C-alpha positions in Angstrom: -81.5 178.9 90.3 -81.0 176.5 93.1 -83.1 173.8 92.8 -84.0 171.4 90.2 -87.0 170.1 88.6 -86.3 166.7 90.2 -88.4 167.0 93.2 -91.0 165.2 95.1 -93.5 166.8 92.8 -96.3 164.3 93.2 -96.2 162.1 96.3 -99.7 161.0 95.4 -98.2 159.2 92.4 -95.3 157.8 94.5 -97.6 156.3 97.0 -99.3 153.8 94.7 -97.8 150.4 94.8 -98.3 148.8 91.5 -97.1 145.3 90.4 -94.1 144.6 88.3 -92.7 141.6 86.6 -95.6 141.2 84.2 -95.1 140.0 80.7 -94.3 142.6 78.0 -97.6 144.2 76.9 -98.3 145.6 73.4 -96.9 149.1 73.1 -94.8 148.8 76.3 -91.4 150.4 76.4 -88.7 147.6 76.4 -88.8 144.3 78.3 -90.4 144.3 81.7 -87.8 143.5 84.4 -89.0 140.3 86.3 -88.8 141.8 89.7 -91.8 141.7 92.1 -93.1 145.1 93.3 -91.4 146.6 96.3 -88.8 143.8 96.1 -85.6 145.7 95.0 -82.8 146.3 97.5 -80.3 149.2 97.2 -77.5 146.8 98.0 -78.2 144.8 94.8 -77.2 145.6 91.3 -80.8 145.7 90.1 -81.6 148.3 92.7 -78.6 150.5 91.8 -79.6 150.4 88.2 -83.1 151.6 89.0 -81.6 154.4 91.2 -79.2 155.3 88.3 -82.0 155.6 85.8 -84.1 157.8 88.1 -81.3 160.1 89.1 -80.2 160.5 85.4 -83.7 161.2 84.3 -84.4 163.8 86.9 -81.0 165.3 86.3 -82.1 166.2 82.8 -84.6 168.7 84.3 -82.1 169.8 87.0 -79.4 170.7 84.6 -81.7 172.4 82.2 -83.4 174.5 85.0 -80.0 175.7 86.4 -78.3 176.4 83.1 -81.1 178.4 81.3 -80.9 181.4 83.6 -77.1 181.7 83.0 -77.7 181.6 79.3 -80.3 184.4 79.2 -78.0 187.3 78.5 -76.4 185.4 75.7 -79.7 184.5 74.2 -80.9 188.1 74.4 -77.9 189.3 72.5 -78.0 186.8 69.8 -81.7 187.2 69.1 -81.9 190.9 69.9 -85.0 190.2 72.0 -86.6 192.2 74.7 -86.6 191.3 78.4 -90.1 190.0 77.9 -88.7 187.4 75.5 -86.3 186.3 78.2 -89.1 186.1 80.7 -91.0 183.8 78.3 -87.9 181.7 77.8 -88.1 180.9 81.5 -91.9 181.0 82.0 -92.9 178.9 79.0 -91.3 175.9 80.6 -92.6 176.6 84.1 -96.1 177.2 82.7 -96.6 173.8 81.0 -94.8 172.0 83.8 -96.9 173.5 86.6 -100.1 173.0 84.6 -99.7 169.5 83.6 -97.5 167.8 86.3 -100.3 166.3 88.3 -101.9 164.9 85.1 -98.5 163.5 84.2 -98.4 161.6 87.4 -101.9 160.2 86.8 -100.8 159.0 83.3 -98.0 157.2 85.0 -100.4 155.5 87.4 -102.7 154.4 84.7 -100.4 153.3 81.8 -97.3 152.4 83.7 -94.7 154.7 85.4 -91.6 153.4 83.5 -93.4 153.8 80.2 -94.5 157.4 80.9 -91.2 158.2 82.4 -89.4 157.0 79.2 -91.8 158.9 77.0 -91.2 162.0 79.1 -87.4 161.7 78.7 -87.7 161.2 74.9 -90.1 164.2 74.7 -87.8 166.3 76.7 -84.8 165.5 74.6 -86.6 166.2 71.3 -87.7 169.6 72.7 -84.2 170.2 73.9 -82.9 169.7 70.4 -85.5 172.1 69.1 -84.3 174.7 71.7 -80.8 174.2 70.6 -81.6 174.6 67.0 -84.1 177.5 67.4 -83.6 180.2 64.7 -85.4 182.9 66.7 -86.7 183.6 70.2 -90.4 182.6 69.2 -89.2 179.1 68.2 -87.2 178.9 71.5 -90.2 179.9 73.6 -92.4 177.3 72.0 -89.7 174.7 72.4 -89.4 175.5 76.1 -93.1 175.0 76.5 -92.7 171.6 74.9 -89.9 170.9 77.3 -92.2 171.6 80.2 -94.6 169.0 78.9 -91.7 166.4 78.8 -90.8 167.4 82.4 -94.4 167.0 83.5 -94.2 163.4 82.3 -90.8 162.4 83.6 -90.5 164.4 86.9 -93.2 162.6 88.9 -92.1 159.2 87.4 -88.6 159.4 88.9 -89.7 159.2 92.5 -92.7 157.1 91.8 -90.5 154.4 90.4 -88.3 154.4 93.5 -91.4 154.2 95.7 -93.0 151.4 93.7 -89.8 149.3 93.2 -87.8 149.3 96.4 -88.7 147.5 99.6 -90.1 149.7 102.4 -86.9 149.1 104.3 -84.7 150.4 101.5 -87.0 153.1 100.4 -85.7 156.0 102.7 -82.1 155.3 101.8 -83.0 155.2 98.0 -84.8 158.5 98.3 -81.9 159.9 100.2 -79.4 158.9 97.6 -81.7 160.2 94.9 -81.9 163.6 96.6 -78.2 163.7 97.3 -77.1 162.9 93.7 -79.8 165.3 92.5 -78.3 168.0 94.7 -74.9 167.4 93.0 -76.4 167.8 89.7 -78.0 171.1 90.9 -74.7 172.3 92.1 -72.7 171.3 89.1 -75.3 172.7 86.6 -74.6 176.5 86.8 -70.8 175.9 86.6 -71.2 173.5 83.7 -73.6 175.8 82.0 -71.3 178.8 82.4 -68.4 176.9 81.0 -70.4 175.6 78.0 -71.8 179.0 77.2 -68.4 180.6 77.3 -66.7 177.8 75.4 -69.3 176.8 72.8 -72.3 179.0 73.0 -75.7 178.9 74.8 -77.2 176.3 72.4 -75.1 173.6 73.9 -76.8 174.1 77.2 -79.8 172.5 75.6 -78.0 170.0 73.2 -76.2 168.6 76.3 -79.5 166.9 77.1 -79.4 164.6 74.1 -76.7 162.1 75.0 -77.9 162.1 78.7 -81.4 161.2 77.5 -80.1 158.2 75.3 -78.3 156.9 78.3 -81.5 157.3 80.5 -83.7 155.5 78.0 -81.2 152.6 77.6 -80.9 152.0 81.3 -84.7 152.4 82.1 -85.7 150.2 79.3 -83.4 147.5 80.4 -83.3 147.6 84.1 -86.4 149.5 85.5 -89.4 147.3 86.4 -92.8 148.5 85.3 -95.5 149.4 87.7 -98.9 150.9 87.7 -101.9 151.4 90.0 -104.3 148.5 88.9 -107.1 150.2 91.0 -106.9 153.4 88.9 -109.8 153.2 86.5 -111.2 156.6 86.7 -110.9 159.0 83.8 -108.5 161.8 83.7 -109.3 165.3 84.7 -108.1 166.8 81.4 -110.6 169.6 81.6 -109.2 170.6 84.9 -105.6 170.5 83.6 -106.5 172.6 80.6 -108.3 175.2 82.7 -105.3 175.4 85.1 -102.8 175.9 82.2 -105.1 178.6 80.6 -105.4 180.4 84.0 -101.6 180.6 84.3 -101.0 181.5 80.7 -103.6 184.2 80.6 -102.3 185.8 83.8 -98.7 185.4 82.8 -99.3 187.0 79.5 -101.2 189.9 81.1 -98.4 190.6 83.6 -95.6 190.2 81.2 -97.0 192.3 78.3 -98.8 194.9 80.3 -96.0 197.7 80.0 -95.5 197.4 76.3 -98.3 195.1 74.7 -101.6 196.0 73.3 -104.0 197.1 76.0 -106.7 195.2 74.4 -104.7 192.0 74.2 -103.6 192.4 77.8 -107.2 192.9 78.9 -108.4 189.9 77.0 -105.6 187.7 78.5 -106.4 188.9 82.0 -110.1 188.2 81.6 -109.4 184.8 80.1 -107.1 183.9 82.9 -109.5 185.0 85.7 -112.4 183.3 83.9 -110.5 180.1 83.4 -109.6 180.2 87.1 -113.1 180.5 88.2 -114.2 177.8 85.8 -111.3 175.6 87.2 -112.7 175.9 90.8 -116.2 175.1 89.7 -115.1 171.9 87.7 -112.9 170.7 90.6 -115.9 171.2 93.0 -118.1 169.1 90.6 -115.3 166.5 90.4 -114.9 166.4 94.1 -118.6 165.8 94.4 -118.2 162.6 92.5 -119.4 163.8 89.0 -117.0 162.7 86.3 -113.3 161.8 86.6 -111.3 162.1 89.8 -110.4 165.8 90.4 -106.9 167.0 89.6 -107.2 169.1 92.8 -109.5 167.6 95.5 -110.8 170.7 97.2 -111.5 168.8 100.4 -107.8 169.2 101.1 -108.3 172.8 101.9 -110.6 172.0 104.7 -107.5 172.0 106.9 -106.9 175.7 107.8 -103.3 175.0 108.5 -102.7 173.4 105.1 -104.4 176.5 103.4 -102.3 178.9 105.5 -99.0 177.1 104.7 -99.8 177.2 101.1 -100.5 180.9 101.2 -97.1 181.3 102.8 -95.6 179.2 100.1 -97.1 181.4 97.4 -95.7 184.5 98.9 -92.3 183.2 99.7 -91.6 181.4 96.4 -92.8 184.4 94.5 -90.0 186.4 96.2 -87.5 183.7 95.5 -88.5 183.4 91.9 -87.7 186.9 91.3 -84.2 186.6 92.7 -83.4 183.5 90.8 -84.4 185.1 87.6 -82.7 188.4 88.0 -79.5 187.8 90.0 -77.5 185.8 87.5 -78.4 188.2 84.8 -77.4 191.2 86.9 -74.0 189.7 87.8 -73.3 189.5 84.0 -74.9 192.7 82.8 -73.9 195.0 85.7 -71.1 193.5 87.6 -69.3 192.2 84.5 -68.9 188.6 85.5 -68.5 185.9 83.0 -71.3 183.3 82.5 -69.2 180.7 84.5 -68.5 183.0 87.4 -72.1 184.3 87.6 -73.5 180.7 87.3 -71.6 179.5 90.3 -72.7 182.6 92.4 -75.6 180.6 94.0 -73.4 177.5 94.7 -73.0 178.5 98.5 -76.8 178.3 98.7 -76.9 174.9 97.3 -74.1 173.7 99.6 -75.8 175.0 102.7 -79.1 173.4 101.6 -77.3 170.1 101.1 -75.7 170.2 104.6 -78.5 171.7 106.7 -81.9 170.9 105.3 -82.3 167.5 106.9 -81.1 168.8 110.2 -83.6 171.7 110.0 -86.4 169.1 109.3 -85.3 167.1 112.4 -85.2 170.3 114.5 -88.6 171.3 113.3 -89.9 167.9 114.7 -88.5 168.7 118.1 -89.4 172.4 118.6 -92.1 172.9 116.0 -91.8 174.6 112.5 -93.1 178.0 113.4 -90.0 179.7 115.0 -87.6 177.9 112.7 -89.4 178.9 109.6 -90.0 182.5 110.8 -86.3 183.0 111.7 -85.2 181.3 108.4 -87.4 183.7 106.3 -86.1 186.6 108.1 -82.4 185.5 107.5 -83.3 184.8 103.8 -84.8 188.4 103.5 -81.7 189.8 105.0 -79.6 187.8 102.4 -81.8 189.2 99.7 -81.4 192.8 101.1 -77.5 192.3 100.9 -77.7 191.8 97.2 -78.4 195.5 97.1 -74.6 195.9 97.5 -74.1 194.3 94.1 -73.2 197.0 91.5 -70.6 197.7 88.7 -67.4 195.9 89.5 -68.8 194.2 92.5 -66.5 192.0 94.5 -67.5 188.4 94.8 -66.0 187.9 98.3 -67.2 191.3 99.7 -70.6 191.8 97.9 -72.0 188.5 96.5 -70.7 185.7 98.9 -72.1 187.2 102.2 -75.6 187.7 100.6 -75.5 184.1 99.3 -74.4 182.7 102.7 -77.1 184.5 104.7 -79.7 183.7 102.2 -78.7 180.0 102.0 -78.6 179.7 105.8 -82.1 181.1 106.0 -83.5 179.1 103.2 -82.1 175.9 104.7 -84.2 176.6 107.8 -87.4 177.0 105.8 -87.6 174.3 103.1 -87.7 171.1 105.0 -90.0 172.3 107.8 -92.3 173.8 105.3 -92.7 170.6 103.3 -93.1 168.5 106.5 -95.8 170.9 107.7 -97.6 170.6 104.3 -97.7 166.8 104.7 -98.7 166.9 108.3 -101.6 169.3 108.0 -103.3 167.5 105.1 -106.1 164.9 105.8 -104.5 161.5 105.7 -106.4 160.4 102.5 -104.9 163.5 100.8 -101.3 163.2 102.2 -99.8 162.2 98.9 -101.5 164.8 96.7 -100.6 167.6 99.4 -97.0 167.5 98.3 -98.0 167.8 94.6 -100.3 170.8 95.4 -97.7 172.6 97.4 -95.2 172.1 94.6 -97.7 173.5 92.0 -98.4 176.5 94.3 -94.6 177.2 94.5 -94.1 176.9 90.7 -97.2 179.1 90.0 -95.8 181.7 92.4 -92.5 181.9 90.7 -94.1 181.9 87.3 -96.4 184.9 88.1 -93.7 186.8 90.1 -91.2 186.6 87.2 -93.9 187.7 84.9 -95.1 190.7 86.9 -92.2 192.1 89.0 -89.6 193.0 86.4 -92.0 195.1 84.3 -93.3 196.7 87.5 -89.8 198.0 88.3 -89.0 199.2 84.8 -87.1 196.2 83.5 -88.8 196.1 80.0 -87.6 196.2 76.5 -83.7 196.0 76.2 -83.0 197.1 79.8 -80.6 194.2 80.1 -78.3 196.0 77.6 -78.1 199.1 79.9 -76.2 198.3 83.1 -77.4 201.4 84.8 -81.1 200.9 84.1 -80.9 197.1 84.9 -79.1 197.7 88.2 -81.7 200.2 89.4 -84.6 197.8 88.5 -82.7 194.9 90.1 -82.4 196.7 93.4 -86.0 197.7 93.4 -87.0 194.1 92.6 -84.8 192.7 95.3 -86.4 195.1 97.8 -89.8 193.8 96.9 -88.6 190.2 97.0 -87.2 190.8 100.4 -90.4 192.4 101.6 -92.3 189.3 100.4 -90.2 187.0 102.5 -90.7 189.3 105.5 -94.5 189.1 104.9 -94.1 185.3 104.7 -92.3 185.4 108.1 -95.0 187.4 109.7 -97.8 185.1 108.4 -95.8 182.1 109.5 -95.4 183.4 113.0 -99.1 184.3 113.3 -100.8 181.3 111.7 -98.5 178.2 111.7 -98.9 176.0 114.9 -95.9 174.7 116.7 -97.6 171.4 117.4 -98.5 170.6 113.8 -95.8 168.0 113.4 -96.2 166.3 116.8 -99.0 164.0 115.8 -97.2 162.7 112.7 -93.6 162.7 113.4 -92.8 159.5 111.6 -94.4 160.3 108.3 -93.9 164.1 108.1 -90.1 163.9 108.4 -88.0 164.3 105.1 -86.3 161.0 104.5 -82.9 162.2 103.7 -79.9 161.4 106.0 -77.5 164.0 104.5 -79.5 166.1 102.0 -83.1 167.0 101.5 -83.2 169.5 98.7 -82.3 168.8 95.2 -81.2 172.1 93.7 -83.7 174.7 92.3 -87.2 176.1 93.1 -89.4 174.9 94.5 -86.7 173.5 96.7 -88.9 170.7 98.1 -87.1 167.8 99.9 -87.9 164.2 99.1 -90.6 163.0 101.5 -92.7 160.0 102.0 -96.4 159.8 101.6 -98.2 158.5 104.6 -99.8 155.9 102.3 -96.5 154.6 100.9 -95.8 152.4 103.9 
């Protein structure tokens, strides 16, 4: 996996400017730092402490996201689980994170971003401990779902704290530093994970989070100012969040278990997922009309045809990428015979290229428009995926793996920043912040459903990961499908994305990273500024 969960997941949250420096309130977490809102400077010790806390907090999710895929073969061997069990080990986390992340941002707005951030870190750490101590794959999957809830609380808060704490002049530099340091964590994660798994076992990939979480809580409680949105008095769209989660859970179960599960259970799950999806749309329509709490997903945002089109492209593209991120590291261990450490670092060239080129791609998209750049980038990424078909038994890293990763990374670097900038620029200004969160949720949902559906469709079921021949055949078929999805995304981009979409909003749609925009694993979204966060 390349990117980490520390993304600009909910710019809507980040755009609110709450006060800080208020006295300690009952139930608050630690003493409130007496610094006025938007008053911190990156050049001062207080500002650097805040940046440290947010980087370390988001790194929890980053490291976990990049390490888990490397650990899958070891987990499967120890528990004797089927490939479906490994799919759920990945998807249980993504499911709760994608379903609850917007709600987590709203909780931070209402009850205090620092407070919810710290609660999320503690929750994530406790769930990580449960993962590391899991006696069987069922407990591990449940613990991963709990981890996703913690991630939904801490992930929006990391960037929201930066937005609410730093002066407007220092905010871009703070976000750039946050993104860059997060990118380092994403690059180190697979190597560290592979080393830990080889030296001490896969459980330490989760237990590693515990000392890091203690450090995050200590720094945040002492140095991070509290902030909240004092105007946020509407209720929470809990029903919308529950329906979204049930939709994803039902569809994921149906896709994952269709080849081997009970046909009745699969049918019930599919009907439940589709029914919950329809109910979600109806509930959000009612919320958007002013009945009840503010909607989790304001449907008015989709009045922009360009915004809707770009999110369709996002869904297709990130579905293809999700399949590669899930299967590639497993294939390198099962088929090519690589160690966990070597397999874990296979995607490092992609991360390096993203770190070096994403912000430049964002700037180029401002000058020439995003359509051609995204189209060419997706074609290159598809070619990179197709090159992974060269991977087989005893594959050479230099001859078979590295060229595929270089071409894929070069293409991806041309897609991510322009895609995110386009999402922000095509949303109505009153929805500019939530647009980033919606696009992020679309990307996560695409990866979730693709990881659930594609492997069974190509014959990767049961204990296929114990048979190198069977797994490699299924891997090649899955990579062909994934590459074709990127080609479809390229065609749609060329046909429906307008080249002038960024020209009217150049100042606010540009990713604010001087040297790095991405931060390490899907959905690979660069740090960006909400138009309302002036």
